[in-house]
N, C-alpha and C positions, 0 to 999 in steps of 0.2 A: 202771708205767714200760713203755713199749713200746720193743722192740728192733726195728729196721728192719734186714732183711737183704735185700741187692741179689743177685737170683738171675739169672745170665746165662743164655743160651740153651744153652750148652755145660753149665753146672752142672746146669740142668733136665733135660738129657737125660740126664746122669750120675745124677740121683736117680731118674728113671723106669727107667732100664735097670738100674741096679744095679750100675754098674761098679765095679771096684775101685780105680782110679786117680782121683783127683780132678784134673779138668783144671785146667791153669794159666790165669789170667786175662791174657791178652796183649792189647795194643792192637789186634790183629787180630780178636779175639773180641768185642770190646766196641763196635767202631766199624763200623757199618753201611757196606756197600760202596757206593760211589758210581759204580762201572761200570754202563754200561747192559747190559742183557742181550743176547746175540747168539745167532744161529740155533744156534750151536755148544751154549749152555747153556740154551737155552729150546726145547723141542720144538714149542710152537705157534707161534713165530716161523719155526721150519725150516719147518714145515707150510705157512705162509702164503708163505714165500719160494719153496718148490717149486711151489706153485700158481700164482705170478705168472711163474715161468720155464718153466712148461709150455708145449708146444706147442698143446695143447688149451685153448681159451678157457673150456670148462666148468669145468676144474680151479680156473682163477683165480677163477671167479663162486663155486663152492662155498666155497672158503676166506674168502670175504668175507662170508659169511651173518652178520647180527646181529639179525635180528628176534626177539623174545622169543617164547616158546612159545605158540602160541594154542589153547586147549581150545574147539573147536567142531566140532558134529557135521556141517556141510556139508563139511568139509574130505574127508573119505572119499567123499562123494558125488561132489566133482569129481575126485578122484584116480581112482575108477572110469571116470568119463567120459573123461578123458585117457588112461586106460590102454588103454580099449576102442577108441580112435580114433587108432592109431599113425600111420595116413597124415596125419591133421589135423596132428599134430606134425611129421611128417616136412617137409610142405609149409610149415609156419610156421618150421622151422628154416633152410630154404632162403632164406626172405625175410630172417630175422633176421641171417644170416651177413654181409650186406652192411653192417649198422648197428651190430651188437651191440659190436663191439670199441671203437667210438668212445663208446657208451654206459656200458660198463664202465670205460674211462678216466675220464670224467667223475664216473661215482658215486665211484670210487675216490679221486680228488682231493679230493672232499669229506668223504672217510671216512663215508659214508652207507651203510645196510645194502646188500649186493649184491643181495639180494631185488629191489630197486627196478630194477635193469637188466633184470628179466624182467616189469615192469609192462606194457610195450607188447604182450606175450604176452595180456594180459588185454584191454586196452585196442583193440587193433587187429588182434591177430594179425601184428605187424610189418609190416602193408600200410601203406606210407606215403600212398597215397592214400584211405585209408580214410575213409568219410564217413558220419555216422549221421543217423537222422531228428531228432536234436536239433541239427543243423548243426556237430556236432563234427568235426574233420578233423584228419588226421594220424597218426602214430605214437602221439603222446599225447594225441589226441582233445581239443584245445581246441576250447570253443566260440569264436564271435567275440569275445566282450565280454572273456572271459577272456584270449583270446590277445592283443588290444590292451592290457589292463592289464599284461601282462608283456612288452610291446615287440616283438610279433610283428605286422609290417606285413601289411596285406591288401588287395590292390588288383586292379586288372584284369589285371596282368602277373605278379604274384608273391603267394604266400600263405604268410607265414612259420610258419604251423602245420603245413605239410608240410616246410619246411625241416628236414632232420635236426639239423643242428649248432644251429640257432637255437631249435628247438621243445625238444630235450632241454636245452639251458641254461635255457630258460623253465620247463620241467617240473620241474626239479630246485630252481630258486629257489622255485617255488610250493610243493614238498613240504617245503622245508627251512622255510618260514615256517608251514606247516600244523604241522610237528613241534613249533615253538615255541609256536603257539597252543594245543596240546593237551599242553603240559608234557612233551615228549620222549616221548610215547605215540605210536609209529609205527603202530599198528593203527588208532586213531582219525585219524590225519593221512591214512592211505590212504582210510579211508572218507570223509573230507572232501574229498579229492582226487575222488572218484566223485560224490558227493552235494552238495558244498558244505559249507563249515564251519558255516555257518547251520543247516542242517538237522541236523547232528551235534549241535551245542551245543544246540539245541530238544530232541532225544531225550533228550540228558544231564539237561536240566532237568526234564523229563516223569519221569525215573527217580528223581531226587531229590525231586521232590514225595511219590512213593510210597515212599521209604526203601529204594530198590533201588540196586545197584551201577551205576557208569556207564563201566565198560570196554566196549569194543566189543561183544563176545557178549552182553552184559547189554541192549543198546539195542534191544528188540523194537519200537520205534515207526519204526525206519528202514525203508525200502522195501524189498521182497525183492531188487531188483537189488543194493543196497548191502550188505545183508545176506549176500548170496553173494560179493561183490567181493573182501573181503580173504581168505575162504576159499579162493577159486579160485587166489589169487597164492600162498598157502601150498602149494596143491596142487600147482601147477606147481613152485614151487621144491623141494618135496619129491621130485618125479620126476627134477628134474635132479640133485638130490643122490644119489640112488641109483636109476638107471633099470633096472637090472638086477631090483630088487625088485618092479617094476611090469610086468616084462615088455617094456620098451621099450629098442630100440637107438637112442641119441640119435646122430646124425650128428656128428661132430666139427666144430669151428669153428676156424679157424687163430687163434692169439693174436697178431696182427698186423693193422696198419690194411689196411682194404680201399680206402679212398679218402684222397686229400690234396687240401686246399684250394689252388686255385691263382687268382692274381689275373689277370682277363681285362681289365682296364683300360676297359670299356666294353661298350656292347651288341654282343651277336654273335648269329648264327644257329647254332643248335646243330648243325644237320646239316651246315654248312660244316666246323665244327671236328673233328665226329665223323669227316668223310670225310678230313680232312687228316691227322688224327693216326691214323686207322686203328683207331678205337674203334666197335664196334656201337653205334647210335645209341640202342638199347633201354637199354644200360648208362649212358649218360649220363642218361636220363630216370629210370630207376630210383634213382639216388643223387641226382638234383637235382629231386625232385618238387615242390619248392617253386615253380618257374616254370610259370605256367599256358599258356604260349604256347611255340612252337616256338623263340622268340627270347627271349634274357634282356631284363630290364625295361631301358628306356633311362635309367631313374633310379636304378639299383642295386638290389640289391647288385652289385658287380662282382667277384664271386668265383665259382667253379664248383668242384664236387667230381668229381676224375677218379680213376679207377682208379690205384693207386698204382704198378703197373707200366707205365703209360702216361704217367706226369708228363713225362719229358724230351721224349716226342714232341708232347705238348700245348704244352709250351713252346717247342718249335721251330716247330710249326705257327702258333702265335700270332705269334712273332717274324717270321714269313716271310709272315704274311697282310697282303696290301695294304690299305690304309685303305678304298679303294672296295669291297672284298669284303667288309667289315663290315656287314653289313646293318642298316639303321637304320629304324626304325619309329616313329611317334607314333600316338596313340589320338584320333580324332574322334568326340565325340558329336552325333549328327545332331539339329538343331533343326527344329522345324516348317516346311515349306515348302521346305526345301534339297533340292537336286538334286545328282547326282554331278557333272554340269559345274561347277556352282558351287563344289563342294567341291574339285575338281581344280584349278580356277583359283587358289583361295586358297592352295594348297600347292604349286602349280607342278609338278604331277605328273599325268600322262595319266590320262583315265578308265578305260583299260583296265589300267593298272597297280594302281589302285585295286580293279578289278573282280576281277583276278586274285588279288589278296592276301587278299580276302575272299569268294572263291568266289561271286561274284555272276553270274547269267547275263543276267538281263535289265538295267533300269534302276531298277528299284522299290526304295527304301528306305523305311525306315520312322523316323519321329521318334522319339527315345529310345533307339534302339539305337546301337551303337558301330563305327566302321568301324578297320581298321588302314590307317595311310597309310604307304607305302613312302618313305623319303627318299632311298633311293639307287636307282641304276639297274639294279642287278644284278637278273637275271631271277630270278623265284621259282619253286622247285619245285613240282611238283603235290601233294607230300605236304604241304609247307609251307604252301600255299594252302588246302588242305583242313582244316588244323589249327588255324592261326592266327586264323582268324576268329572262333572260338568258345572259350570256356573249356573247359578239359579237365575241370573239375569240375562235376558235375552231382549232382542228388539222386537216389538209387537208387529204383526203383519197389518197393513192397511185394509180396514173393512171394504167389503164389495159395496158399490155404489147401488142405491136402491133397496137395500136390506135393512132390517130393524135388529136391534140388539135385544137378545133374550139372555136374561141372567139366571143361570142354572146353580142351584144350590146342591152341593153333592150329598147324596144319600148313602146310607150303608149298602154296600155291593155295587156301587157304581163303579165303572170303568170308563176309560176313556172311548173304549170300543162301543160300549153299551149307550153312553151319552151321544156319540157320534150316529149310530144306528137310530136312535129316538129322533134326532132333529133331521137327519138326512144329510149330514155333513161328513167330512173326512175327518179320521184322527189328527192328520198333518194340520188342518186348517185350525181346529181346536186349539192345538199346540202352539201354532204361530199367533193365533189372535190372542192368546193368554200368556205369550212369552215363556212357555214351559217346554220340557223335553217331552217326546212322546213316551218315554219310560218313567215320567214324574210320578211319584207316589201321591195319589189323592188324599186329602184330609176331610174328614166328615166336617159339614158346614162351610167349606170352601166354595166360593163363588167362581163360576165360569162364565165368560162373555161369548155367547155364540151368535154369529148373524145369519139369519134366515130371511127369505122372502116375506112380505107382509101376509100373503095368503097362508103361509105355512106357520103362521106364529101361533103356538098353542097357547090355549086361553088361561091355562094353569100357571103359564111363567109369567115373571114380572118384566114389563118392557121398559128398557132405560132409553129413550131416544136422546141423541146426543145434544148437549147443551150448544146453543149457537155461539160461535166465536171462540170455542176452545181450540186451542193448538193441538 
């Protein structure tokens, strides 16, 4: 015969500690509490709440870390590289400060590991116009096909892969899909974001045939770029978690939105809006990199990101802007045998206006090329004419072997010619290295990459040696 003894938590504590008084079994001691833990009773909740309420966005990021520990020898290697290149991190943080709050908000809404908010550091160094040899573009480095698969429009006017809000939404959708594909293993999901899910699954099958584990660090069949990809993210997350440990001073990033989305109601010339709202035109371009021209697309999206502290000015400028001052363009693809006169008659626009809009000096045009056709009579600024006619996005040239990268910050009075003369290179080289046109308008504070021989590297310029294993 067995005797069943019900041991409550209180009685068990009494048996263990040898207390002299047997605790009474009350309803409170036998019924589990249904009250949700609060920050007052749960130290972890208190820490998370403090991070979210901090003025520094890095605190909010740190408390959201959720990735499982990764035992991988490559992590220390990348930690050493980042720690020995503090200027690289400083420049990256300056760029990240424009976009990071929005990314953190979106990652937090989805309850994803906050380390993912740091993924653009590995993908693009938070360069919204980043463009790789594989034709990947934007903060999240979408290739054209994957971008279209996740709803990112790509046309002559606009590239959603560079649109901060659209691309962030698409990237997080893709990452969540990959996390499900790999049964909740974020390390494998991140590797698949870099290499593609098919390649990671293939590497797993190869390990399975050999009786080997299929976790990320065990997949030796992955390419070196992918094998370094996740450790690189872990390394930057470790540095953000404890920058002092690595001798890094991490510039604070405000825990507040840098930009706000505003409905513009139709196509608009960005330079007009910037002038009327008293916003530096460079600020508009930096947070609206999805637009490939100096005017927004006539087909949408009809919204614009503006610095939060300028929202009221922008709304006022839009309300006061006469319809005739909203520059309107359409695109015309030149057919074989067409002339400027013929095109101008079909659109009822003067030849001079078309030539000005496309920076054409003579009368020769080439079949297969495209023209911007202004549909309003407003005069086009020289800066607009020089930049609307060609896409901002170009494929950067491969840097010459044995050279080092000099980062030149554009000063007042700088031209491509003067910069080329200073560094002993050609204008065409600077244009190709930075994926810009020879006729591009330089902006104060803009940075240009210039490759020179080590012995010709100026002592006053910041040298940025390429990170190993970057694609």
